[in-house]
C-alpha positions as CSV (number, residue, x, y, z in Angstrom):
1,M,-8.0,-17.3,-8.8
2,S,-7.1,-16.9,-5.2
3,L,-5.0,-13.9,-3.9
4,G,-2.1,-16.4,-3.2
5,E,-2.3,-17.7,-6.8
6,N,-2.2,-14.1,-8.0
7,I,0.7,-13.2,-5.8
8,K,2.6,-16.2,-7.1
9,R,1.8,-15.4,-10.7
10,A,2.9,-11.8,-10.4
11,R,6.0,-12.7,-8.6
12,N,6.9,-15.2,-11.4
13,A,6.2,-12.7,-14.1
14,K,8.8,-10.3,-12.4
15,N,11.3,-13.2,-12.2
16,M,11.4,-12.7,-8.4
17,T,12.0,-15.4,-5.9
18,Q,10.0,-15.7,-2.7
19,A,13.1,-14.4,-0.8
20,Q,13.5,-11.3,-3.1
21,L,9.7,-10.5,-2.6
22,A,10.1,-11.0,1.2
23,E,13.0,-8.6,1.3
24,A,11.3,-6.0,-0.7
25,L,8.4,-6.1,1.6
26,S,10.4,-6.5,4.9
27,V,8.7,-9.9,5.7
28,S,10.0,-13.4,6.0
29,P,10.2,-15.7,3.0
30,Q,8.1,-18.1,4.9
31,A,5.3,-15.5,5.0
32,V,5.4,-15.2,1.2
33,S,5.2,-19.1,1.1
34,K,2.2,-19.0,3.3
35,W,0.5,-16.4,1.1
36,E,1.1,-18.3,-2.0
37,R,-0.2,-21.5,-0.5
38,A,-3.3,-19.7,0.9
39,V,-2.4,-20.6,4.4
40,C,-2.8,-16.9,5.4
41,C,-3.0,-13.6,3.6
42,P,-0.8,-10.6,3.7
43,D,-1.6,-7.8,6.3
44,I,-3.9,-5.3,4.6
45,S,-1.1,-2.6,5.2
46,L,1.2,-4.5,2.8
47,L,-1.3,-4.6,-0.2
48,P,-0.2,-1.2,-1.6
49,A,3.6,-1.9,-1.5
50,L,2.8,-5.6,-2.9
51,A,0.8,-4.1,-5.8
52,D,3.5,-1.4,-6.4
53,T,6.3,-4.1,-6.3
54,F,4.6,-5.9,-9.1
55,G,3.5,-2.7,-11.0
56,I,-0.1,-3.6,-10.8
57,S,-3.2,-2.3,-9.0
58,I,-4.7,-3.8,-5.9
59,D,-7.7,-4.8,-8.0
60,L,-5.6,-6.8,-10.3
61,L,-3.8,-8.4,-7.3
62,F,-7.2,-9.6,-6.3
63,G,-8.1,-10.8,-9.7
64,R,-10.5,-8.0,-10.4
65,S,-10.4,-6.2,-13.7
66,A,-11.4,-2.6,-13.7
């Protein structure tokens, strides 16, 4: 799975909207939409906060199992 698909799956598992995720990360809802559609990727500096928001590791965010 792609990073965008993993973000969407994790967001849905937490019952969050794109707007709620965007607010938690201080980005626009449009940015979250672009990530999920694989138009672009989140900035590397957001990856720890993104993983923490979902309660998963960065490895799992990227679809890697440890």
